[in-house]
C-alpha positions, -999 to +999 in steps of 0.1 A: +649-493+331+619-480+312+625-445+327+661-446+315+648-456+280+624-427+281+652-403+291+674-414+262+645-412+237+638-376+249+674-365+245+674-380+209+641-361+203+656-328+214+687-333+192+666-345+162+642-316+165+670-291+166+685-306+135+652-305+116+648-268+122+684-261+112+672-254+076+651-225+088+661-190+099+682-197+130+709-185+153+736-206+170+753-192+200+779-202+225+778-192+262+746-172+259+720-172+287+687-188+279+653-175+289+632-206+293+628-236+316+641-218+347+633-232+381+601-223+398+604-207+432+588-236+450+614-261+438+632-274+469+667-278+455+673-256+425+698-231+410+677-201+422+694-177+446+674-172+478+677-168+515+649-180+538+642-178+575+621-207+588+604-216+621+612-253+626+620-276+655+639-309+660+674-299+651+699-306+678+736-304+688+749-322+719+713-334+723+703-298+728+678-280+707+694-255+682+664-232+685+632-229+664+644-202+640+669-213+613+681-200+580+683-216+545+707-203+519+704-214+483+731-204+458+731-215+422+740-208+386+734-223+352+764-220+330+754-219+293+774-239+267+754-239+235+720-224+224+700-225+192+671-203+183+650-210+152+617-196+140+598-224+155+619-238+184+648-232+207+673-255+222+701-252+248+728-271+266+740-259+300+756-270+333+736-263+365+755-260+398+739-253+432+745-252+469+719-255+497+729-247+533+708-252+565+722-229+592+713-225+628+720-187+625+705-177+659+720-204+681+739-181+706+772-200+710+786-211+676+756-208+652+766-241+635+760-252+600+735-281+602+738-294+566+753-287+532+739-301+499+758-297+466+745-305+431+759-302+396+750-318+363+746-316+325+713-304+311+694-300+278+663-279+273+639-274+244+611-249+238+584-249+212+556-223+208+520-234+204+489-217+189+463-228+214+445-201+234+453-218+267+486-236+259+511-210+247+542-232+246+557-265+257+593-270+270+612-301+279+643-305+301+665-336+301+694-342+325+713-373+315+737-369+344+738-351+377+754-356+410+743-347+445+766-348+475+755-339+511+774-333+542+762-330+578+778-300+595+812-306+611+802-293+645+770-314+645+790-345+635+819-340+660+794-334+689+771-362+679+798-389+679+799-386+717+764-401+718+754-438+712+723-429+692+742-407+667+754-419+633+766-403+601+755-414+566+771-403+534+742-393+511+758-391+477+745-403+443+742-398+406+708-393+389+690-384+357+659-362+354+632-356+328+606-328+330+580-311+308+564-276+312+532-262+298+532-223+296+568-216+305+566-185+328+599-169+317+587-167+281+552-153+285+539-120+299+509-111+320+485-134+338+496-171+335+490-206+349+520-230+345+522-267+349+554-287+352+558-325+359+590-345+362+608-375+374+642-382+389+659-417+389+691-432+401+717-439+374+730-468+395+701-482+416+724-509+430+746-483+446+716-465+461+713-431+476+740-434+503+770-452+518+784-455+553+813-465+575+810-487+606+831-462+624+807-434+617+776-455+625+791-468+658+787-504+647+750-501+639+736-522+610+727-499+581+706-511+552+709-497+516+680-482+497+659-503+473+638-477+456+653-455+429+628-429+415+609-398+427+582-379+410+570-343+412+543-319+401+547-281+401+520-254+396+526-217+394+501-189+390+510-153+382+487-123+382+496-088+370+462-071+366+441-078+398+435-052+425+462-069+446+488-070+418+504-050+390+528-053+362+557-043+385+545-061+417+533-094+403+515-117+426+529-153+424+517-186+439+541-214+434+534-250+446+554-282+444+542-317+453+570-342+453+567-380+461+600-386+479+617-417+493+620-417+531+653-433+540+650-462+564+686-468+575+678-493+602+650-513+584+657-541+559+629-535+535+617-512+507+615-476+519+581-458+520+572-430+497+561-397+513+543-368+497+560-334+504+543-301+497+560-267+493+540-235+490+552-200+481+529-170+482+542-135+474+553-110+449+580-107+421+593-072+414+598-064+378+612-029+373+601-027+337+567-043+342+556-068+317+583-057+293+611-071+315+620-099+339+617-099+377+648-090+396+638-102+431+609-118+449+594-118+484+575-148+496+557-164+525+566-201+527+547-231+540+563-266+538+550-300+550+568-333+543+601-350+547+632-333+559+651-327+526+685-320+541+711-346+535+710-377+558+680-362+576+657-375+549+645-402+573+626-376+594+596-353+591+599-315+587+571-289+588+577-252+589+565-217+580+589-190+569+599-161+547+620-162+516+637-135+495+647-146+459+672-128+437+669-136+400+702-136+380 
């Protein structure tokens, strides 16, 4: 409940700050794209558009391995509603929508979809420049409401129901989120180190993260979740001047550490927390150098932690891969 109070206080702060600066030189706009508090490339589920090929194991259909090479597809957009730009701050309201698909692309028979995750919400963001030599600005994002719905692939589900050890869980929940960023990378040029920290919490902890039907669990006893919050830290470093980088081909290292809840469907006790680490190493291409924004990125990926795909969040997942990002 303290986290919910903090979220409400942060939203009121954003609105109040916007009102205080309304007497200055400002510009109010509707449906205009903002240029701050965008997702970092290492964020697991975001509105970035990217396609990844990963080397992972443990995914099965008919108790047969789907192969060690799979694809991840991320599609997303942030639909702007209102934005304000004053001489000392900026504020925006927008709607994020995203889709994440895990696809057994190279399985020779049917190349089934393993899992789909969908997200949408209502977001507010605030940016304020700073005068420090090391801290150039601070930005805050508050999401008072968001929804995630996940769906195991139809082929996987139909085939799995033939086996006694298979069950389907409906992972679907509403949540809120609060995050803060120091040195927002989309607002600053050149070499930069960015820090972002945030938390996500269930709006209805009693409901939990998932529901189920006895028919789809084949009569197994399933227990609800008891924990209701997750925390994360993101770091991102950009270099445009070293011998291995340039203003057009910008070296980027992006890292996320997220303390996630491991779902324990068959155990009647509080779930364990599990640290998940996502690393992206590579380059962003900016056609106009430091005077413009990147158009696409090319990254080597290293992930270690929980499986973040739908009901599979009760299992481990480690992989290496390659990801191409398209910035819109």
